[in-house]
DRENDO-1510 file (C-alpha; in Angstrom, 1 decimal, always signed):
<recs>
REC; n; res; u; v; w
REC; 1; MET; +145.0; +176.6; +81.8 .
REC; 2; ASN; +145.3; +175.7; +85.4 .
REC; 3; TYR; +148.5; +174.0; +86.2 .
REC; 4; ALA; +148.6; +171.3; +89.1 .
REC; 5; PRO; +152.0; +169.8; +89.4 .
REC; 6; HIS; +150.8; +166.5; +91.4 .
REC; 7; THR; +148.3; +164.0; +90.3 .
REC; 8; SER; +145.9; +162.6; +92.8 .
REC; 9; GLU; +148.1; +159.3; +93.1 .
REC; 10; ASP; +151.1; +161.7; +94.0 .
REC; 11; LEU; +149.2; +163.4; +96.6 .
REC; 12; SER; +148.0; +160.0; +98.1 .
REC; 13; GLU; +151.6; +158.8; +98.0 .
REC; 14; MET; +153.1; +161.9; +99.7 .
REC; 15; LEU; +150.2; +162.0; +102.6 .
REC; 16; LYS; +151.0; +158.1; +103.2 .
REC; 17; THR; +154.6; +159.0; +103.7 .
REC; 18; VAL; +153.9; +161.9; +106.1 .
REC; 19; GLY; +151.3; +159.8; +108.0 .
REC; 20; ALA; +148.4; +162.1; +107.1 .
REC; 21; ALA; +145.0; +160.7; +105.9 .
REC; 22; SER; +144.3; +163.8; +103.8 .
REC; 23; VAL; +145.2; +167.4; +102.9 .
REC; 24; GLU; +143.0; +168.5; +105.7 .
REC; 25; ASP; +144.5; +166.4; +108.3 .
REC; 26; LEU; +148.0; +167.6; +107.1 .
REC; 27; PHE; +147.0; +171.2; +108.2 .
REC; 28; SER; +145.1; +170.1; +111.4 .
REC; 29; ASP; +147.5; +171.8; +113.6 .
REC; 30; ILE; +146.6; +175.3; +112.2 .
REC; 31; LYS; +143.3; +176.5; +113.8 .
REC; 32; PRO; +140.6; +177.3; +111.1 .
REC; 33; GLU; +140.4; +180.9; +112.3 .
REC; 34; PHE; +144.0; +181.3; +111.2 .
REC; 35; ARG; +143.5; +179.8; +107.7 .
REC; 36; ALA; +142.8; +181.9; +104.5 .
REC; 37; LYS; +139.1; +181.5; +103.7 .
REC; 38; SER; +140.0; +182.3; +100.1 .
REC; 39; PHE; +142.9; +183.4; +98.1 .
REC; 40; LYS; +140.7; +185.1; +95.6 .
REC; 41; LEU; +143.1; +184.3; +92.7 .
REC; 42; GLN; +142.4; +185.9; +89.3 .
REC; 43; ASN; +142.3; +183.8; +86.2 .
REC; 44; GLY; +145.8; +183.1; +84.6 .
REC; 45; ILE; +147.4; +185.4; +82.2 .
REC; 46; SER; +150.1; +185.1; +79.6 .
REC; 47; GLU; +153.8; +185.5; +80.4 .
REC; 48; PHE; +154.0; +188.9; +78.4 .
REC; 49; GLU; +151.0; +190.2; +80.6 .
REC; 50; VAL; +152.6; +189.1; +83.8 .
REC; 51; PHE; +156.0; +190.9; +82.9 .
REC; 52; GLU; +154.0; +194.0; +81.9 .
REC; 53; TYR; +152.3; +193.9; +85.1 .
REC; 54; LEU; +155.2; +193.5; +87.3 .
REC; 55; LYS; +156.9; +196.3; +85.3 .
REC; 56; LYS; +154.1; +198.6; +86.0 .
REC; 57; LEU; +154.1; +197.5; +89.6 .
REC; 58; SER; +157.9; +197.9; +90.2 .
REC; 59; GLY; +157.7; +201.4; +88.6 .
REC; 60; LYS; +155.6; +202.7; +91.7 .
REC; 61; ASN; +158.7; +202.1; +93.8 .
REC; 62; SER; +161.1; +204.5; +92.1 .
REC; 63; ASP; +160.2; +205.7; +88.6 .
REC; 64; GLY; +160.3; +209.5; +88.4 .
REC; 65; PHE; +162.0; +209.9; +91.8 .
REC; 66; ILE; +165.2; +211.7; +92.5 .
REC; 67; ASN; +167.3; +209.9; +95.2 .
REC; 68; PHE; +169.6; +211.6; +97.6 .
REC; 69; ILE; +169.6; +208.8; +100.2 .
REC; 70; GLY; +173.1; +207.3; +101.1 .
REC; 71; GLY; +174.0; +206.5; +104.6 .
REC; 72; GLY; +176.0; +203.5; +103.6 .
REC; 73; PHE; +174.3; +202.2; +100.8 .
REC; 74; TYR; +174.7; +204.1; +97.3 .
REC; 75; ASN; +173.1; +204.3; +93.9 .
REC; 76; HIS; +176.2; +203.8; +91.7 .
REC; 77; TYR; +176.2; +203.1; +88.0 .
REC; 78; ILE; +176.8; +199.4; +87.2 .
REC; 79; PRO; +178.4; +198.7; +83.8 .
REC; 80; ALA; +176.4; +196.1; +81.8 .
REC; 81; ALA; +179.4; +193.7; +81.6 .
REC; 82; VAL; +178.9; +193.2; +85.5 .
REC; 83; ASP; +175.5; +191.7; +85.0 .
REC; 84; ALA; +176.4; +189.7; +81.8 .
REC; 85; LEU; +179.6; +188.1; +83.4 .
REC; 86; SER; +178.4; +187.4; +86.9 .
REC; 87; GLY; +175.1; +185.8; +85.3 .
REC; 88; ARG; +177.1; +183.1; +83.7 .
REC; 89; ALA; +176.4; +179.7; +85.2 .
REC; 90; GLU; +179.9; +179.0; +86.0 .
REC; 91; PHE; +179.7; +181.9; +88.7 .
REC; 92; TYR; +176.1; +182.1; +89.3 .
REC; 93; THR; +175.6; +178.6; +90.5 .
REC; 94; ALA; +178.9; +178.0; +92.2 .
REC; 95; TYR; +178.9; +177.5; +96.0 .
REC; 96; THR; +182.0; +177.9; +98.4 .
REC; 97; PRO; +184.8; +176.2; +96.5 .
REC; 98; TYR; +186.2; +173.6; +98.9 .
REC; 99; GLN; +187.1; +171.5; +96.2 .
REC; 100; PRO; +189.9; +173.2; +94.1 .
REC; 101; GLU; +190.0; +170.5; +91.5 .
REC; 102; CYS; +186.8; +171.6; +90.2 .
REC; 103; ALA; +186.5; +175.3; +91.2 .
REC; 104; GLN; +189.6; +176.9; +89.7 .
REC; 105; GLY; +187.7; +179.6; +88.0 .
REC; 106; THR; +185.6; +180.8; +90.9 .
REC; 107; LEU; +188.9; +180.4; +93.2 .
REC; 108; GLN; +190.9; +182.6; +90.9 .
REC; 109; ALA; +188.1; +185.2; +90.7 .
REC; 110; LEU; +187.8; +185.5; +94.6 .
REC; 111; TYR; +191.7; +185.7; +94.7 .
REC; 112; GLU; +191.7; +188.7; +92.3 .
REC; 113; TYR; +189.0; +190.1; +94.5 .
REC; 114; GLN; +191.0; +189.8; +97.6 .
REC; 115; THR; +193.9; +191.4; +95.7 .
REC; 116; ALA; +191.7; +194.3; +94.7 .
REC; 117; ILE; +190.5; +195.0; +98.3 .
REC; 118; CYS; +194.2; +194.9; +99.4 .
REC; 119; ARG; +195.2; +197.4; +96.7 .
REC; 120; ILE; +192.2; +199.6; +97.5 .
REC; 121; THR; +192.9; +199.8; +101.3 .
REC; 122; GLY; +196.6; +199.5; +101.2 .
REC; 123; MET; +196.3; +196.4; +103.5 .
REC; 124; ASP; +198.2; +193.2; +103.2 .
REC; 125; ALA; +195.7; +190.3; +103.2 .
REC; 126; ALA; +192.0; +190.2; +102.8 .
REC; 127; ASN; +189.4; +187.3; +103.0 .
REC; 128; ALA; +186.8; +186.3; +100.4 .
REC; 129; SER; +184.0; +188.5; +101.8 .
REC; 130; VAL; +181.5; +188.2; +104.6 .
REC; 131; TYR; +177.9; +189.2; +104.6 .
REC; 132; ASP; +177.9; +192.9; +104.6 .
REC; 133; GLY; +179.6; +196.1; +106.0 .
REC; 134; GLY; +178.0; +195.9; +109.5 .
REC; 135; THR; +178.9; +192.3; +110.0 .
REC; 136; ALA; +182.4; +192.9; +108.7 .
REC; 137; LEU; +183.0; +195.5; +111.4 .
REC; 138; ALA; +181.5; +193.4; +114.1 .
REC; 139; GLU; +183.8; +190.5; +113.1 .
REC; 140; ALA; +186.6; +192.9; +113.3 .
REC; 141; VAL; +185.7; +193.9; +116.7 .
REC; 142; ILE; +185.5; +190.2; +117.9 .
REC; 143; MET; +188.8; +189.6; +116.2 .
REC; 144; ALA; +190.4; +192.4; +118.2 .
REC; 145; LEU; +188.9; +190.9; +121.5 .
REC; 146; ARG; +190.4; +187.6; +120.6 .
REC; 147; ILE; +193.7; +188.8; +119.6 .
REC; 148; THR; +194.4; +191.2; +122.6 .
REC; 149; ARG; +192.5; +189.1; +125.3 .
REC; 150; ARG; +191.0; +192.4; +126.4 .
REC; 151; GLY; +187.4; +193.4; +126.9 .
REC; 152; LYS; +186.9; +197.0; +126.2 .
REC; 153; VAL; +186.1; +198.6; +123.0 .
REC; 154; ILE; +185.9; +202.3; +122.1 .
REC; 155; ILE; +183.5; +203.1; +119.1 .
REC; 156; ASP; +183.2; +206.7; +117.8 .
REC; 157; ALA; +179.6; +207.4; +117.4 .
REC; 158; GLY; +180.2; +208.9; +113.9 .
REC; 159; VAL; +180.2; +205.1; +112.9 .
REC; 160; ASN; +177.0; +204.1; +110.9 .
REC; 161; PRO; +174.3; +203.7; +113.6 .
REC; 162; GLY; +173.3; +200.4; +112.0 .
REC; 163; TYR; +176.7; +199.0; +112.2 .
REC; 164; ARG; +176.9; +200.1; +115.9 .
REC; 165; GLU; +173.6; +198.0; +116.4 .
REC; 166; ILE; +175.2; +194.9; +114.7 .
REC; 167; ILE; +178.3; +195.2; +116.9 .
REC; 168; LYS; +176.0; +195.1; +120.0 .
REC; 169; THR; +174.2; +192.1; +118.8 .
REC; 170; TYR; +177.5; +190.3; +118.2 .
REC; 171; THR; +178.9; +191.1; +121.5 .
REC; 172; ALA; +175.8; +190.7; +123.6 .
REC; 173; ASN; +176.8; +187.3; +125.1 .
REC; 174; ILE; +180.4; +187.7; +125.4 .
REC; 175; SER; +182.5; +189.6; +128.1 .
REC; 176; CYS; +183.0; +192.9; +126.3 .
REC; 177; LYS; +182.4; +196.5; +127.3 .
REC; 178; LEU; +181.3; +198.8; +124.4 .
REC; 179; LEU; +181.9; +202.5; +124.9 .
REC; 180; GLU; +180.5; +205.0; +122.3 .
REC; 181; VAL; +182.0; +208.4; +122.2 .
REC; 182; ASP; +179.8; +211.3; +120.7 .
REC; 183; PRO; +181.3; +213.2; +117.8 .
REC; 184; ALA; +182.4; +216.8; +118.4 .
REC; 185; ASP; +181.6; +219.0; +115.5 .
REC; 186; TYR; +180.7; +216.1; +113.3 .
REC; 187; ARG; +184.3; +214.5; +113.9 .
REC; 188; ALA; +185.7; +212.0; +116.4 .
REC; 189; ASP; +186.1; +213.7; +119.7 .
REC; 190; ARG; +189.9; +213.0; +120.1 .
REC; 191; LYS; +190.2; +214.5; +123.6 .
REC; 192; LYS; +187.5; +212.0; +125.0 .
REC; 193; ILE; +188.9; +209.1; +123.0 .
REC; 194; PHE; +192.4; +209.8; +124.1 .
REC; 195; GLN; +191.3; +209.9; +127.8 .
REC; 196; MET; +189.5; +206.4; +127.5 .
REC; 197; ILE; +192.2; +204.4; +125.8 .
REC; 198; ASP; +194.0; +202.5; +128.4 .
REC; 199; GLU; +195.6; +199.1; +129.0 .
REC; 200; GLU; +192.2; +197.3; +128.9 .
REC; 201; THR; +191.3; +198.6; +125.6 .
REC; 202; ALA; +191.1; +196.0; +122.9 .
REC; 203; ALA; +190.2; +198.3; +119.9 .
REC; 204; VAL; +189.2; +201.6; +118.8 .
REC; 205; VAL; +186.6; +201.8; +116.1 .
REC; 206; PHE; +186.1; +204.5; +113.5 .
REC; 207; GLN; +184.7; +205.1; +110.1 .
REC; 208; ASN; +185.9; +207.2; +107.3 .
REC; 209; PRO; +184.0; +209.1; +105.8 .
REC; 210; ASN; +181.9; +209.0; +108.9 .
REC; 211; PHE; +177.9; +208.9; +109.0 .
REC; 212; PHE; +177.8; +212.6; +108.5 .
REC; 213; GLY; +180.1; +212.6; +105.5 .
REC; 214; THR; +183.1; +213.8; +107.3 .
REC; 215; VAL; +186.6; +213.0; +105.8 .
REC; 216; ASP; +189.1; +212.7; +108.5 .
REC; 217; ASP; +192.5; +211.4; +109.0 .
REC; 218; TYR; +192.7; +209.1; +112.0 .
REC; 219; THR; +196.6; +208.7; +112.2 .
REC; 220; ASP; +196.7; +210.3; +115.7 .
REC; 221; ILE; +193.9; +208.0; +117.1 .
REC; 222; VAL; +195.6; +205.0; +115.6 .
REC; 223; SER; +198.9; +206.1; +117.0 .
REC; 224; GLU; +197.4; +206.6; +120.6 .
REC; 225; ALA; +195.6; +203.1; +120.4 .
REC; 226; ARG; +198.9; +201.3; +119.4 .
REC; 227; SER; +200.7; +203.0; +122.1 .
REC; 228; LYS; +198.4; +201.1; +124.6 .
REC; 229; GLY; +198.4; +197.9; +122.9 .
REC; 230; ALA; +194.9; +198.3; +121.3 .
REC; 231; LEU; +194.0; +197.6; +117.6 .
REC; 232; ALA; +192.7; +200.3; +115.3 .
REC; 233; VAL; +189.5; +199.0; +113.5 .
REC; 234; SER; +188.4; +201.1; +110.4 .
REC; 235; SER; +185.1; +201.0; +108.3 .
REC; 236; VAL; +185.5; +202.6; +105.0 .
REC; 237; TYR; +183.4; +203.6; +101.9 .
REC; 238; PRO; +185.3; +201.9; +99.4 .
REC; 239; VAL; +184.7; +204.4; +96.5 .
REC; 240; SER; +186.1; +207.3; +98.5 .
REC; 241; LEU; +189.5; +205.5; +98.5 .
REC; 242; GLY; +189.9; +206.5; +94.8 .
REC; 243; LEU; +190.6; +209.9; +96.3 .
REC; 244; LEU; +191.3; +209.7; +100.1 .
REC; 245; LYS; +194.1; +208.5; +102.1 .
REC; 246; THR; +194.1; +204.7; +102.5 .
REC; 247; THR; +193.4; +202.9; +105.9 .
REC; 248; ALA; +196.9; +201.5; +105.7 .
REC; 249; SER; +198.6; +204.8; +105.3 .
REC; 250; MET; +196.9; +205.7; +108.5 .
REC; 251; GLY; +198.3; +202.7; +110.3 .
REC; 252; ALA; +195.0; +200.8; +110.8 .
REC; 253; ASP; +195.3; +197.1; +111.9 .
REC; 254; ILE; +191.9; +196.1; +110.3 .
REC; 255; ALA; +190.0; +197.6; +107.5 .
REC; 256; THR; +186.2; +196.8; +106.7 .
REC; 257; GLY; +183.5; +198.2; +104.6 .
REC; 258; GLU; +180.5; +197.7; +102.7 .
REC; 259; GLY; +181.0; +196.4; +99.1 .
REC; 260; GLN; +177.6; +197.1; +97.7 .
REC; 261; SER; +178.9; +200.3; +96.1 .
REC; 262; LEU; +181.2; +198.0; +94.0 .
REC; 263; GLY; +179.0; +196.6; +91.3 .
REC; 264; ASN; +176.2; +195.5; +93.4 .
REC; 265; PRO; +172.7; +197.1; +93.1 .
REC; 266; LEU; +170.7; +198.4; +96.1 .
REC; 267; ASN; +168.3; +195.5; +95.8 .
REC; 268; PHE; +165.9; +196.8; +98.7 .
REC; 269; GLY; +168.7; +196.1; +101.2 .
REC; 270; GLY; +170.5; +193.0; +100.0 .
REC; 271; PRO; +172.4; +190.8; +99.5 .
REC; 272; TYR; +175.5; +192.7; +100.0 .
REC; 273; LEU; +179.1; +191.9; +100.9 .
REC; 274; GLY; +181.4; +192.9; +103.6 .
REC; 275; PHE; +185.1; +193.3; +102.8 .
REC; 276; MET; +187.8; +192.6; +105.5 .
REC; 277; ALA; +191.5; +193.5; +105.2 .
REC; 278; VAL; +194.3; +193.2; +107.6 .
REC; 279; THR; +197.9; +193.7; +108.0 .
REC; 280; GLU; +200.2; +190.7; +107.6 .
REC; 281; LYS; +200.4; +190.4; +111.5 .
REC; 282; TYR; +196.9; +189.4; +111.9 .
REC; 283; MET; +196.2; +187.5; +108.6 .
REC; 284; ARG; +195.8; +184.2; +110.3 .
REC; 285; ASN; +193.1; +185.7; +112.6 .
REC; 286; LEU; +190.8; +186.5; +109.6 .
REC; 287; PRO; +187.3; +184.9; +109.7 .
REC; 288; GLY; +185.7; +183.4; +106.7 .
REC; 289; ARG; +187.3; +182.2; +103.7 .
REC; 290; ILE; +190.9; +182.9; +102.4 .
REC; 291; VAL; +191.9; +182.1; +98.9 .
REC; 292; GLY; +195.4; +181.5; +98.2 .
REC; 293; THR; +197.7; +180.5; +95.4 .
REC; 294; ALA; +199.5; +177.1; +95.3 .
REC; 295; TYR; +201.8; +175.1; +93.1 .
REC; 296; ASP; +201.6; +171.4; +92.0 .
REC; 297; LYS; +204.8; +169.1; +91.5 .
REC; 298; ASN; +205.1; +170.3; +88.0 .
REC; 299; GLY; +205.3; +174.1; +89.1 .
REC; 300; ASN; +201.8; +175.0; +87.8 .
REC; 301; ARG; +199.8; +177.5; +89.7 .
REC; 302; GLY; +196.6; +176.9; +91.0 .
REC; 303; PHE; +194.1; +178.5; +93.7 .
REC; 304; VAL; +192.9; +176.9; +97.0 .
REC; 305; LEU; +191.3; +177.9; +100.3 .
REC; 306; THR; +194.2; +178.4; +102.5 .
REC; 307; LEU; +195.4; +179.4; +106.1 .
REC; 308; GLN; +192.3; +177.5; +107.6 .
REC; 309; ALA; +190.9; +174.1; +107.7 .
REC; 310; ARG; +187.2; +173.7; +106.7 .
REC; 311; GLU; +186.6; +172.5; +110.2 .
REC; 312; GLN; +187.4; +176.1; +111.3 .
REC; 313; HIS; +184.1; +177.4; +110.0 .
REC; 314; ILE; +181.9; +174.5; +111.6 .
REC; 315; ARG; +183.4; +174.4; +115.2 .
REC; 316; ARG; +180.6; +176.6; +116.8 .
REC; 317; GLN; +181.9; +178.5; +119.8 .
REC; 318; LYS; +185.6; +177.4; +119.0 .
REC; 319; ALA; +185.8; +178.7; +115.6 .
REC; 320; ALA; +187.4; +182.0; +114.6 .
REC; 321; SER; +183.8; +182.8; +113.2 .
REC; 322; ASN; +180.5; +181.3; +112.5 .
REC; 323; ILE; +180.4; +182.5; +108.9 .
REC; 324; CYS; +179.3; +179.3; +107.2 .
REC; 325; SER; +178.8; +180.7; +103.7 .
REC; 326; ASN; +180.1; +184.0; +102.4 .
REC; 327; GLN; +178.9; +186.3; +99.5 .
REC; 328; ASN; +180.8; +184.7; +96.6 .
REC; 329; LEU; +178.6; +186.0; +93.9 .
REC; 330; CYS; +178.6; +189.4; +95.2 .
REC; 331; ALA; +182.5; +189.4; +95.6 .
REC; 332; ILE; +182.7; +188.2; +92.0 .
REC; 333; ARG; +180.6; +191.2; +90.9 .
REC; 334; ALA; +182.8; +193.5; +92.8 .
REC; 335; ILE; +186.0; +192.3; +91.1 .
REC; 336; ILE; +184.1; +192.4; +87.6 .
REC; 337; TYR; +183.2; +196.0; +88.5 .
REC; 338; LEU; +186.6; +197.1; +89.5 .
REC; 339; ALA; +188.3; +195.5; +86.4 .
REC; 340; CYS; +185.8; +197.4; +84.2 .
REC; 341; LEU; +186.9; +200.6; +85.8 .
REC; 342; GLY; +190.4; +200.1; +86.3 .
REC; 343; LYS; +192.7; +202.4; +88.4 .
REC; 344; LYS; +192.1; +205.5; +86.5 .
REC; 345; GLY; +188.4; +204.9; +86.2 .
REC; 346; PHE; +188.1; +204.2; +89.9 .
REC; 347; GLU; +189.9; +207.5; +90.7 .
REC; 348; GLU; +187.7; +209.4; +88.3 .
REC; 349; LEU; +184.6; +207.9; +89.9 .
REC; 350; ALA; +185.7; +209.2; +93.2 .
REC; 351; ARG; +186.3; +212.6; +91.8 .
REC; 352; LYS; +182.9; +212.7; +90.1 .
REC; 353; ASN; +181.2; +211.8; +93.4 .
REC; 354; HIS; +183.0; +214.5; +95.3 .
REC; 355; SER; +182.6; +217.3; +92.9 .
REC; 356; LYS; +178.9; +216.8; +92.5 .
REC; 357; ALA; +178.6; +216.9; +96.3 .
REC; 358; MET; +180.6; +220.2; +96.3 .
REC; 359; PHE; +178.0; +221.5; +93.6 .
REC; 360; ALA; +175.1; +220.3; +95.8 .
REC; 361; GLU; +176.3; +222.0; +98.8 .
REC; 362; LYS; +176.9; +225.2; +96.9 .
REC; 363; LEU; +173.3; +225.2; +95.6 .
REC; 364; ILE; +171.6; +224.2; +98.7 .
REC; 365; SER; +173.4; +226.8; +100.9 .
REC; 366; GLY; +172.6; +229.3; +98.3 .
REC; 367; THR; +168.9; +229.3; +98.8 .
REC; 368; GLY; +169.5; +231.0; +102.2 .
REC; 369; LYS; +166.9; +228.6; +103.7 .
REC; 370; ALA; +169.1; +225.9; +104.6 .
REC; 371; GLU; +172.5; +225.5; +106.3 .
REC; 372; ILE; +175.3; +223.2; +105.6 .
REC; 373; SER; +175.8; +222.2; +109.3 .
REC; 374; ASN; +178.9; +219.9; +108.7 .
REC; 375; LYS; +181.6; +222.4; +107.8 .
REC; 376; ASN; +184.3; +219.6; +107.6 .
REC; 377; VAL; +185.8; +218.4; +104.4 .
REC; 378; ILE; +183.2; +215.9; +102.9 .
REC; 379; PHE; +183.2; +213.2; +100.2 .
REC; 380; ASN; +179.8; +212.9; +98.7 .
REC; 381; GLU; +177.4; +213.1; +101.7 .
REC; 382; PHE; +176.8; +216.2; +104.0 .
REC; 383; ALA; +174.5; +217.3; +106.7 .
REC; 384; VAL; +172.0; +220.1; +106.2 .
REC; 385; ARG; +170.2; +222.1; +108.8 .
REC; 386; PHE; +166.7; +223.5; +108.6 .
REC; 387; GLY; +164.6; +225.7; +110.8 .
REC; 388; MET; +162.2; +222.8; +111.3 .
REC; 389; PRO; +162.2; +219.0; +111.8 .
REC; 390; ALA; +163.9; +217.3; +109.0 .
REC; 391; GLU; +161.1; +214.6; +108.9 .
REC; 392; LYS; +158.7; +217.3; +107.8 .
REC; 393; VAL; +161.0; +218.5; +104.9 .
REC; 394; TYR; +161.5; +214.9; +103.9 .
REC; 395; LYS; +157.7; +214.0; +103.7 .
REC; 396; ALA; +157.0; +217.5; +101.9 .
REC; 397; LEU; +159.7; +216.7; +99.3 .
REC; 398; LEU; +158.6; +213.1; +98.9 .
REC; 399; LYS; +155.3; +214.4; +97.5 .
REC; 400; LYS; +157.3; +216.1; +94.7 .
REC; 401; GLY; +159.2; +212.9; +93.9 .
REC; 402; ILE; +162.3; +213.7; +95.9 .
REC; 403; PHE; +164.1; +211.3; +98.2 .
REC; 404; ALA; +165.7; +214.2; +100.2 .
REC; 405; GLY; +168.0; +212.2; +102.3 .
REC; 406; ILE; +168.2; +210.6; +105.9 .
REC; 407; PRO; +166.6; +212.7; +108.7 .
REC; 408; LEU; +169.5; +212.5; +111.3 .
REC; 409; GLY; +167.1; +212.7; +114.2 .
REC; 410; ARG; +166.2; +209.1; +113.7 .
REC; 411; PHE; +169.6; +208.3; +115.0 .
REC; 412; TYR; +170.8; +211.3; +117.0 .
REC; 413; LYS; +168.5; +212.9; +119.5 .
REC; 414; ASN; +170.0; +216.4; +119.1 .
REC; 415; MET; +169.8; +216.4; +115.2 .
REC; 416; LYS; +166.2; +216.4; +114.6 .
REC; 417; ASN; +166.5; +219.4; +112.3 .
REC; 418; GLU; +169.2; +217.9; +110.2 .
REC; 419; MET; +169.2; +215.8; +107.0 .
REC; 420; LEU; +172.0; +213.7; +105.6 .
REC; 421; VAL; +172.1; +214.3; +101.7 .
REC; 422; CYS; +174.1; +212.2; +99.4 .
REC; 423; VAL; +175.0; +212.4; +95.7 .
REC; 424; THR; +176.7; +210.0; +93.4 .
REC; 425; GLU; +178.1; +210.1; +89.9 .
REC; 426; LYS; +174.5; +209.2; +88.8 .
REC; 427; THR; +173.0; +212.3; +90.2 .
REC; 428; LYS; +172.5; +214.8; +87.3 .
REC; 429; LYS; +173.1; +218.5; +87.9 .
REC; 430; GLU; +169.6; +219.2; +86.8 .
REC; 431; GLU; +168.3; +216.9; +89.7 .
REC; 432; ILE; +170.4; +218.8; +92.2 .
REC; 433; SER; +169.1; +221.9; +90.9 .
REC; 434; ALA; +165.4; +220.7; +91.1 .
REC; 435; PHE; +166.3; +219.6; +94.7 .
REC; 436; ALA; +167.5; +223.0; +95.6 .
REC; 437; ASP; +164.6; +224.7; +94.0 .
REC; 438; SER; +162.0; +222.5; +95.7 .
REC; 439; LEU; +163.7; +222.8; +99.1 .
REC; 440; ASN; +163.7; +226.6; +98.6 .
REC; 441; ASP; +160.1; +226.7; +97.6 .
REC; 442; TYR; +158.8; +224.6; +100.5 .
REC; 443; LEU; +160.8; +226.2; +103.1 .
REC; 444; SER; +159.8; +229.7; +101.9 .
REC; 445; ARG; +156.3; +228.8; +102.1 .
REC; 446; ALA; +156.5; +227.0; +105.4 .
REC; 447; GLY; +158.2; +230.1; +106.9 .
REC; 448; LYS; +155.2; +232.1; +106.1 .
REC; 449; GLU; +152.7; +229.9; +107.6 .
</recs>
């Protein structure tokens, strides 16, 4: 049955309100050549048939494919409880909770989220999230510029290329000089960075693990930055912190990262959430919302947005940030996810990711047809070098149902023969074996052609 929500009387009334004589008159500004001649819509089908069709259509995107793509966004397992709890109307429909008298549940959930981020990173204070990992890092850079009143930022080029582009966009119209330092052997180039840090430097920016998967200890870089009055700003993969040294233990001033891996699906690119955490010294400079505890006259504990007035978020160029809404629901998913895992589960998750990556490295290098080019300690990603462009290898394995990784030549001109390969706890050993076998088969045949 055709369904039209408006009667002819409704249409006449709406057209009269907007001052149009007819529907044709309403669209008169659109030239005829730009209008659809026909939508060629099929006859309606039942709800069951719609779901079956959409399921079949969505299956073309990923069914049967093995995924080795990472680069900042990861295919982790999400417990069913995360969907069940975050889908409750109390959370799902809640907006930024400015009115604590009717939003205690959401406020407490966000407070617990902030607490969890502080425990993971070792920092003193966190906000209630921002948009994603890239914008979190950009916000941290702007924080550093504001705090130090300096205009130079040194960025290790091992930072995610997408994040670096976001930083460039955020700082394009302010007085800021961005200096990128190419890595040395897939690690931050200490010699060059130390030479560049001076009294004009606002921040030194780094990532752990970096885009090549290298795990590093940036304590020396942080110390050098501090000695010149600059801030140390880190981007970190949160799951790795179940195994690695925390951002705070390296002495960093600001820790940021992408929270997608904490209970949020890949979702074709979003929505995600960015986390931000700082030392106590800079907690009042945090952008976005901050949830704190408060007590009424009877001593009962409650939760409120704190340290900032609401006007702080709508003062345009005078505001600490123009984040006018944050990712409440994604942050709530993150705290539900972390609560499901607990401390031991979080540590075990990190160990599984690392051990499977080591297994993948061993099988791939064992083929004799590919070289593990990044010899540094890694977490769950590593760089592989081929004797041909990585794009060709990627396309060849795609035909076999394998997303082989990210060709690094897309971002680094001197790495066209290298691929960034990622595994997570969801990657089965037989899938890793199938990847290695397919890689060996293709490279063997390609070498004879």
